[in-house]
N, C-alpha and C positions, 0 to 999 in steps of 0.2 A: 523408603524416606518420607520426611514430612512435606515437602513440596515441589512439583516439579512446575519447571519453567522453560518455556518455549522461545528460545531468541535466532531470532531470520537476520542476515546477513544481507546488505544489499549493497550494490555498487556497481561503478564501472567495470568494463573487462581490465584485465591487466592493472586496478585499483588496489590492490591486495589485501583482499577478502580473504584466501585461501592461504597465504602466505600467514596471513594472521591466526587464524585456524591452526599450522601445522605447527605453528612456535608457540601456541596457548599454553602447551601442558611444561616444556621448558622455562616458561617463561615465568610461572610458579613455582616450579623448582628450583628456579635459580632464585627466588625471593628479587627478579629483575623488575617490580612495582614501585608504584608510589603509594600503597597502604604502609603501614605501619608493620615494622617484624614480627612483633610480638600480635599481631591477627592470625598471623601462621595457616594461609589457608592449603589445602590440600586437591589436587584433582586429580583422579581417578578416571583414562580412556573407557569405556565400557563396550562390549556389542550388544547390539540390538536389543539380542534373546537377555544380557542381563542386566539390558534398562525396562524391559519388560516385568522381569522378576523385582526388580526394586521400584518399578511402580506398584507392585504389587505386594510390597512389603516380602516377598520370600525370597530374596535373594541369599545368597550364603556368602560370608565372608573369604575371600580368596587372598593368602596373606602373600603369594608370589603375587598377584596377577596375571589375568590369563592376554592373552595377543588379542591386540584389535587390528585384524586385517584393513579393514577402509581408512581408519586414523594412520596407520602405520604406514600405508601405501601413499595417501595424504603428504606425511611425516617424509618421504622417501623422495617422492616427486620436488617437494620443497628442497631439499638436501643437494640436488641433480639440477636447480634454477626455477626449479616452478613448471607445471603444465595448466594450462584455461581450464576451467571448469565446463565440460561440455553442455549442451544444451539439448539432450536427452532425457534428461531427468530434474529433481532436484535430490539433493544428497543430504541425509540426515545422521549427523555425531553425536555422541551423545556420554556423557560426564558426569562424575559423582564429586560434588564441591559438600565441600566441610571446612572447619574451622578449628583450630586446634588449639588459639592462642585466648587473646582476650579482646572481645565480641561487646558492643550494646548488647546487653541484654535481651531487648524488643528485634535484633539479628538473629543475636545466637539461635535463642529459643525456635527458631524457623527452620531451622536446618536439624540435618544434612539436606542436600538440593537435587536433584538428579535435573541438570539441565543436558534438552536438546537442540542442538546448534544446527538451524538449516541451512547449508549454501546450495546457492546456484549463479550459472553464469551470469556474466555484465549483460551478455548481450538479453539475458531472460528481463530485468528488471528496467534497466536504463542502456537499452541500443545508441549504437551512433545516430547524431541525425540524418535522417536521408536512407540509415540500412535497411535491407531486406534482410533479413534472418527467418529462414525456416525453422517454425520452432512448433511440436504438435500444439494442438488447444488443450488437448488432457494434461499435457507437461503446464501451461499458463495455467489453467486452471487451480492445479494442484497448490501452484505459487502461490497464487491469491488470496487460494485458503489458508493458508499458512500463514500470510503475514496479517489473513484476521485476527487470526485467534491468535498468535503470539503474541505473548506479557512486556515481549522487548524489541527493539531491532534498533541495532546498528548498520548507519549507515557508512560505510569506507568511502571513505575519499582522497585520492592521493593527493602532498601535497606540490602542485603543481599550478600554472598561471590558469585558475578556474575560467576567468572569461574567454581564454584563446580552446578552453575544452570542446571536443564535436560532441559531446554525449552532455553537454551544460543545459540546454534547453529541455531535454528527458528528462534530467534528475532534477528538475524545478518544476516538471509537472509531477514528479512520483511525490515528491514534498508536501506538492498543495494537494494533490489528493487525498495522501496520508493527513492533512492537517483538518480537512472537509470529511471526510469517513466517520460515520457517527456508531457505526456499526463494530469498530475494532473495540481489543481487549486493551489496547495497548497500556500500559504502565509506564512505561521509561524508554526514552530511546537517545542513543549516543551517537553522534558523530565524533569519529572518531579518523584523522588527519593522518596516514599512513605514508610511508616513507620519510620518515621525517628526518632521518639518518643526511639526507640527501643536499639536508641546509646547512649541512657543516661541513663537508670535505673538505673546502680550503682551511679549515682551523684545524687539522692534525693530529698532535695529540693533547691539543687542549678543548677536541671538540667534545669528547663526553662531559667535561667540569660545566662549560655553558650549557650544551643540552639535558642535561641534568635539573638543572636551576627550573621550578616550576615559575616564575617571573620571565623567565625567555619564552619557555612553554607557551605561556596565558600571551605574551605579545605576539607572540609566532599566532597564537590561532586568531585574536582580535584581525591582525591584517590580512590572515586568511579569509575572514568575514568580510573585510570591508571590499574581497574581492568577487566577491559571490552574497551579493544584496536577496538573491532568491532563498538563501537557508533561510531568511530571517520570516519565513512563511510559519516556521516550527513556535514561531513566537504565540500563535493561536493554540499548538497543542501544549505548552509549559501554561498559557493563562485557563485549558483545558481541565488541569489536573494532570497531563502527561509530564512528568519530568526529565526534562530535556540537558544531557551535557554535552562536551563540547572535550575534548582531548586528543594528544598527538600519542602516535604508536610506530616501532621499527621493528620491522621483524627479524631485520640483519643485526638491529644494533650496531654496539659499536664494540671493538676487540678487547680482549681480557688482556690487559697488562700494560698496552699501544695506548689505549682510548681514542681511535681512531673510528671515523666511521668503518663500516663492514663490508667495503665492495671494494676487491680486487679489479685492479683497472689492467693486470696483467693477463687477466684469462677472460677468453671470447665471453662477450652476454654479460650480465648480473649475474655474477657469483663472492660468494664470500671468501675470504682467504683461508687457507688451510695448510696444516702442514705438509712440508714436501714426506715422498716416503710414507704415509698415513691413507690406506684405501678408506673408502664410506663416508658413513657418518663422523669417526670417530677423527677424520684429517680435518673436519669442517670447528668440528666440537671443541679442540685446542684455544679456538680463540674466540669462540662463537658467545655472544649472552643478551639474547634480545631486548626488547629495550621496552617497557607498557604496553604489550600487546595481550597482558591478560586484566588489563585496566579498563577496555567499555564492556567485556565480560562480566567481569567480579563485579564491577556498577550496576549491572543489567540484570543481574540475580540477586545481590545485597542491597541493594539502594542506597549505598554507604558512602561517601565518600572520600577522595584522596588526595593527595597534595597538586594533583595531576587532571582531574574532572573540574571542568571552569559552568557553573551555571550563566543564565542570561546578567543576573544579579551580579556575578563575578566578574564580565564582558563587558559593562556598563558603566561599570563603577570606574570613574575616574584615575587614569593611573599615576602614579604615586613620581614624583619628580624627586630623585637624590642628586 
């Protein structure tokens, strides 16, 4: 691998961090991102031992691909409705990112990339206000070190009424500390507004038509930022040379063929639609197509904008009136 990148996911509990990560490989495989199809990215999950070999340039090419138990378990948890990340440790997942199509030469010559993506419990980075969560100091210190050494951070925030959230004050302080920290190696930060599909539940089969319009996504981001002025502290990072972007994501996505949000109201909890009579992941795969969950990771790695990554310059521009 020519370049190793460490990417940390942070955000509140049940904000969608682990779901974004669990759907990442499928999002790339299904071309469910906003980058040109000609870019042709590939993302291969790696076991920790393979990542060590890849970093040392001794990794053998495995045509068939070996199972990755940790990532496979994360994906299975997602199929079953999701399991909150525990507070006993932080968890590293490894991927090989390659580009097989047309990419700007300055980007293509840096690849392939070894990605280390760090996932941690929401209670660790963004605990609710007033909550007392027992977390070992060793775990806190480990995550703090990972944040400081990360080249990119993906801040996963659900598309809810942010001003009414119990974790809003804590997240505001995290953003402020990131902006003021001078010891960081941070190059890029992406704010990913998750659970995007929920905004379109009343639109039925027209949902995807509106959701996949970049102008609609930009409008949603602007509206969310107006309700979250504390995120404006990230402007200090942008001015200091850190590339800050905003995007929208949906791990559940929109159903194939029918185009409605992939949330089955007839199942308990939050479950995707499934094909009756087909067990396991195959039953859900019939209709499942995630939406843009690769966007924040691809931008964090490539420093390359898509139709759905928005800068402060785009957000501050006066909306066009048609």
